[in-house]
N, C-alpha and C positions, 0 to 999 in steps of 0.2 A: 099391440103386444110387443115388447122389446125382445130381441134376439142376442144372445152372445155371440161372440165371434165363431165358436165352434157350431152353433144352431144355424148362422147364417151360412156357413160353408157346408155344411150338411144339406141344408134346402138347395143350396146352389148346385151341388153336386146331383142331387136326385132330379133337378130341373135339367140339369145338362145331359146325365146319362139314361133318363128315364126310370121312375119308378120301377117298373117291373123287371127292368134288367139289372137293378143293383142286387148283388148277392146279400143273402141274409147278415152273414157275418159283416158285411160292410155297414149295412144300415145300423147294425147293434153299436159298431164302432163309432158310428156318427150320433148315436143316440135317437134314432130313428126305430119305430115299432119294425121289427122283422116280418117279412111276408114271404113266402116260397117263391124263389125266381125261377122262371121259366123263360127258355131262349126265344127270342123274337125270330122264329124259324116257321115254315110253313110244314103243315102235315101232308104226307104221301096218302097212300090209299089205306084207310083205318075200317076194321070191320069188326063188328061184335055180333056172334051169332050163338043159338042156343044149339047144343049138342047133348046127346044122350051119354052119360058115362057108366059103363058097366061096373067100373072099379069102385065108383060112388054110390052106384044104385039110384042116380038121380039125373035130372036135367042139369047142365052148368052152362055158364057164358064163356065162349071162347074169345079172346081179344087176339087181333092181330094188326100189325102196322109196318107198313113198308115205307121206308124214306122217300121224300119227294124225289121225284123225278128217275124212280125205278119202276115204273109202270105197277104190274101186278106182284112184283117180287120174285118172278120166276127163277129158281136156283139159287137163290139167296140162302145163305147160312142163317141160324136163328139163334137168339137170345130168349130162353124160357124166364119169364117173371114169375115170382111166388110173391104173392101180396102179404102185407101184415094182416093182423088180427081184426083191425078195423076197416078193412079193405075189401072189396070183390075185384073181379075183372072188370066190370062195367066203371070203375074208378079211373082206371089207367089212361082214358082220353082225357077227363078232366083235369087230372093231374099233370097234364102237357107231356107225357111220356112220347106221343108220336113228335112234337116238336123237339124234345132232346134228341130223339133219334136221327131228325135230318141235320139238326145243328152238329153233331157227332161226327156224321158223314162228310158233311160241309168241311170241316175242321181237318179232314184227313184220314178219318177211321173207315176201314174197308167197309162196305154196305153189308147191312145184315137186317133181319127182319125180327120184331119184337113179338112174342106170344106168351099168353098166359090164360089159365081159366081157373073156376073158382074152386078154392080147396077149402072152404069153410073156415072153422076156427079150431082146427085139429091138428095145429102143429106141422102140417104136412107129413103125418106119420100114418100107419096104419092103426085102426080102432078096434076094439073088440067086438062091435056090432058088425064089422065086415065093411064099413066105410073107409075106403083106402085111397086117400088123396095122392099118396107118393106111387102106388100103382099107376094111378091115371096119369101122371106126369110120364113116367117110365116108359109105359106099354101104350097108353092110347094117344098121347098128345102126338109123339113122332107120325103115327098113322094119320092123325088129324091133317097135320102140316104137310106130309107127303101128298095127301089128297089135293090140298090147296096149291100145289107147285113148288113150294119150298124144299131146300134141301136139309130135311131134319136129320141127317146123319152129320152135319156139322153143326154143332149145339155147343153154348154156354148156358149157365145159370146164373140167375141176379135175383136175390130177394132182401128184403129190409124186415127189420123186427121178427115178427114169426116168421116171415118168409125168409130171413138170413139164416135163423135155425133150421129150417126146412132145406134150404139150400146145402148147408154142412150136413144133415142127415141124409140129404140124397146122395151125396158125395161119399160118404162112408157105406151108404146101402148098395151103391152102384158105382165104385171106383173107376174111373174113366169113362163113365157115360156121358159126361160133359168133358170138355177140352179144358174149361177153366170155369171156375166158381168165384162169383163175388158176394159177399155177403156184408151188407149195410146194419151195425148196429144190432147184430143176432141176438135175439131173447135167450140166451143162454144162462145157466147159472152154476156154479161151481159143484161138481158131482153129478151133474145131469148125465143124458146118454151122450151127449156132443163129446163131453169132457171124459165120459168111460170110454168111449170107443175113437179117442184120439189117434191112437195109432193107425187106424182105418185111412187116415187122411195123408199117410205117408207119400211122398213123391207125386201129389197132387197141385194141380197149379190155382193157387188161392189169391184173392184178393180181400182184404177186410179193413173196414172203415169203421170207426166208432167215435163218437163226440166224447170229450172229456168230462163233460157236464151229463152224461146219459147214467141212470140208475145202473145199465148193464156194463157200464164201462169197466169196472174191478174184474168181473166175471170173463169179460172178453179180453182184456187184457193178461189174465192167468191163463186164457185158452191159447193165445198167440205164443205165449211162453213155453207152453207145454208141448205144441205142435212138433211132431218129429222131422218135419221139413219146413225151412222158413218159408213164409207166404213171399210170393213175389211182390206183392204190395202191400202196407200195411199204411193207415193213416189213423193217427190219434190227434185231434185237435180239438179247438173249441167249438161247442156244440150240444146240444140235447138230443132228446130222442123226439125229433120233429120233423115233418115235411121240408121245414126251412134248411135243416142240416142236410138231409138227404138229396135236396135238390141241388144244393151247393156242390155236391160230388158226383152228381149221376154222369156228367161228361166224362170225368176221370175213369169212373167204372165202365163207362160204353167204350171207351179208347181201348183199357186194358182187354175187355173180352173180346172186342172185335180182331186185336192182335193175336188172338190164339184161335180164331175159327178157321184158319188154313185154307 
């Protein structure tokens, strides 16, 4: 098979840098099929436990990850992770989040713990049947984390897709509960609850990322324009509603959040 100059350069670059380390946007520019990039960094202590959530009325999976080199994470602050509709807490380790955590700390971010629990496909909002993943996060999760030795009073929130929507709704429901909120490709729509309650985001520390090829981009762009306080960080650039895009920006989000955990 003959390769043009671009293809040859692409393969050479892939061989030189290592396929897993090439960001998805770089692979796309090289004409290579993008795959989610995960840092070549070690995991620290990672746990997936089953706990009972009274707020949800069911057992949920509780994920925690400590950066490599920080033992059990005693006294470390926490970034709460809200998953998207197609994920659960059991997906966080396969997605490489513990490795992103270590890579962020190795790059200079103050150390913190990642933690999250199953929220179902309920947009992280209270439901009419009493299932309330938002209450689980606000009231139960800090207690679970304190019991495990983490400093749950110092916390940020990060979510993608449905979890990005949920992170913004959490900020609206409990202003100041988190020191900073990062939303990736939040699944918002014009006229929804996030837009209707936008004034509740005044003076909150926000970071918002969304790919310009994402179907939610128009509504996310409208939301950013309507915010009463300008987000500390906004990133609109090439990318779709995919793990490739989210992985390409995860280290940025972790650095942003870590800087506000105090």
